[in-house]
C-alpha positions as CSV (number, residue, x, y, z in Angstrom):
1,X,117.8,79.5,118.3
2,X,114.4,81.1,118.5
3,X,114.1,84.2,116.3
4,X,113.0,87.3,118.0
5,X,110.9,88.7,115.1
6,X,110.1,92.1,116.9
7,X,113.8,92.7,117.7
8,X,114.9,91.6,114.2
9,X,112.3,93.9,112.6
10,X,113.5,96.8,114.8
11,X,117.1,96.1,113.8
12,X,116.2,96.0,110.1
13,X,114.4,99.4,110.3
14,X,117.3,100.9,112.2
15,X,119.7,99.6,109.6
16,X,117.7,101.2,106.8
17,X,117.3,104.4,108.7
18,X,121.1,104.6,109.0
19,X,121.6,103.8,105.4
20,X,119.0,106.5,104.3
21,X,120.5,109.1,106.6
22,X,124.0,108.4,105.2
23,X,122.6,108.5,101.7
24,X,120.9,111.8,102.4
25,X,124.2,113.3,103.3
26,X,126.4,111.7,100.6
27,X,124.3,110.9,97.5
28,X,123.5,113.6,95.1
29,X,119.8,112.8,94.6
30,X,116.4,113.9,95.8
31,X,114.9,110.4,95.5
32,X,117.1,109.0,98.3
33,X,115.2,105.8,99.0
34,X,115.0,104.7,95.3
35,X,118.7,105.5,94.7
36,X,119.7,103.4,97.7
37,X,117.3,100.6,96.7
38,X,118.7,100.5,93.2
39,X,122.3,100.6,94.5
40,X,121.7,97.8,97.0
41,X,120.1,95.4,94.5
42,X,121.0,92.7,93.7
43,X,123.8,93.1,96.3
44,X,125.3,95.8,98.5
45,X,128.3,96.6,96.3
46,X,126.4,99.1,94.3
47,X,126.4,101.3,97.5
48,X,130.1,101.9,97.0
49,X,129.4,103.5,93.6
50,X,126.4,105.5,94.9
51,X,128.3,107.0,97.8
52,X,131.8,107.0,96.3
53,X,133.2,106.2,99.7
54,X,135.3,103.2,99.0
55,X,132.8,100.9,100.7
56,X,132.7,102.6,104.0
57,X,129.0,102.6,104.4
58,X,128.5,99.1,102.9
59,X,131.0,97.7,105.4
60,X,129.3,99.7,108.2
61,X,125.9,98.2,107.2
62,X,127.4,94.7,107.3
63,X,129.1,95.4,110.6
64,X,125.8,96.6,112.2
65,X,124.0,93.4,111.0
66,X,126.9,91.2,112.2
67,X,127.0,92.9,115.6
68,X,123.3,92.7,116.1
69,X,123.2,89.0,115.3
70,X,126.2,88.2,117.4
71,X,124.8,90.1,120.4
72,X,121.2,88.8,120.0
73,X,121.8,85.2,118.9
74,X,125.5,84.5,119.7
75,X,126.0,83.0,116.3
76,X,129.3,82.5,114.5
77,X,130.6,81.1,111.2
78,X,128.1,79.9,108.6
79,X,125.1,80.4,110.9
80,X,126.1,84.0,111.4
81,X,126.6,84.5,107.7
82,X,123.3,83.0,106.9
83,X,121.4,85.0,109.5
84,X,123.2,88.2,108.4
85,X,122.1,87.6,104.8
86,X,118.5,87.0,106.0
87,X,118.6,90.2,108.1
88,X,120.0,92.3,105.3
89,X,117.5,90.9,102.7
90,X,114.6,91.7,105.1
91,X,116.0,95.2,105.6
92,X,116.2,95.9,101.9
93,X,112.6,94.5,101.5
94,X,111.4,97.0,104.2
95,X,113.0,99.8,102.1
96,X,111.5,98.4,98.9
97,X,108.0,98.3,100.5
98,X,108.2,101.8,102.1
99,X,110.4,104.1,100.0
100,X,108.2,107.2,100.5
101,X,108.2,106.8,104.3
102,X,112.0,106.7,104.4
103,X,112.2,109.7,102.0
104,X,109.8,111.6,104.2
105,X,111.9,110.7,107.3
106,X,115.0,112.4,105.9
107,X,113.1,115.6,104.9
């Protein structure tokens, strides 16, 4: 498997965009990016508390990552789980490195 770094990065940004958009609609805060970042660290289960949605957005976020990896790399099992973790970690790092850009995007 040769990683397609450009496609992976685009998927990561899209994942964060979707998460921020959902947060903007469902979280009661002005500092959306920081709230999402805090909730998603050290794992995504904090999103359930932030959104009070029973895990709907967290499961959606995982499903998007899973679908992308399955479509792009045709991975299954442990390889899929490992690549998904890598993709999600990279997406959260993008948010961590650019919170103001994502907050500006939703305004």
